Structures are given as structure tokens and as C-alpha cells.
C-alpha angles and dihedrals in degrees: 000000000000117000117201122206138165091211115090088183094061092042092052092046091054094046121013098032099030096108092045092052092048092049089052091050090237086278096141097029118116108239086007095171092054092046092048091050091048093051090046090052090051091051091052092058114099093200128069119273120203131187128215124192117221127186112255124235092014100116096269101157098218093042091049089049090052090052091052091050090049090052091051089050093052090051093057113108090222127029121245118253107255115206106225100159111139123208111245093245091060099036120115106223096199146307123319112250090230090056096046117110133174090255092050092047091050090050091051093049092046092050092046093051092043092054090057095051121094119215119244113257089235091052091050091051093048093050091048088052091052091050092049093046092051090049091051095044101038104018087233125127120220133175129242089249090057090057091056097042091049089067090066095055115124091237091064110083119224096252092051091045092054092047094050093044093052091043093053090048091047087234101145117103094242134136116327093023088074090056096068113133091244093058117104117234097256090057094043088064088068090071092074127075108240091214103043097025089225131122108277126242134173089250089056093047095047 
């Protein structure tokens, strides 16, 4: 079996860096569960599996076909269910102690805590609004995760990153936040715009 791909990164992860990723328990690997399931599937094969790199967007018929299928997948309103269950005999139970570093341990703890957190309803609504607005303005579909990761791009300066992050999380003390039951009356007055006499919001301020 010869697998063709235009991604040297994926090819190297499945071949050259396979043992390293398994020793690290896929803790710091992007799409680690998918990568672990793919490597496990390769290990289950009794025949030899080879990989061949092909240049993307160069008229290669099978690569162009894969791009078209990927485009159809992105356009789907709901993602397909991807079976990534790994048989116990091929499952990596965790990172090797010899491969563990402070950075890797921190990443594992951060991911574990993040998986247990539930997003604020207001943050969920704001992210959905961003996704819908980008679709309407640019005719391009993005995921909720893309919205969050875009804040960490090097082109976004720190001040702008902090502002966007707090805005998405509805973290600014604006409008209805001053109307909490615990707020004294003098502070509750801050909820209302002095010009329009309406409850403030960031949309209204901007």
C-alpha cells in the first residue's frame, strides 16, 4: 500500500517521528487523537505501508481529487463522525517518563483542565456571531476553534489580542454587568448610557 500526501509534516509524523510522538503520549501533538488512531491503524496492518510525497496544487489527479473532497467536507453543515477508537493492544496509555519534560507536563495539565471547563453562554453566543458574520461577509466557513486560535497569530498585537479575548468572553464591566443584584445603586447607574438612556453594550459604545 502506497499512501500519497502533499504534507511532509503528516508524512514525517507517521514515519520519522512516530516513536517520539508515541513516547510523548501525543500530549503536545496537534490532533493527537487522530494521529494516535492513524499510527495504531498502520501498526495493525500486516503488510508494508509506504508513503510518497507529491507536490500540492500541481495538477496531480489524485491530489486534486483529495482537495475537492476536502472542500466538500468543509462545506458540510455538520462534520462526519470519524471513528478513532484504538484497540487496547495498540493503545498508548501515556507518555514515557524518560520523554517527559516540564513543557510537556504543563501542556498535559493545561489540556486536561481545559477539557473540564465549560464555555460561558455569552462567549459561545459571541463566537457563533463571529462565525456567522465572517460567513456572510467573506463567504468562508470557519470553526469556533479557528476564532480562538486566530487571537494568537503574530500579526495580532498584544493589546488587540487582550481586547478581543475579553470581548469574546463578555468580560468588560459594561451594561448589564452593573445590574447584578449585589451592585449598590450608585454603581447600577453605570449600566445606562447617559446619552441614549439605554442599557450599554460594547456594540453601542463602538
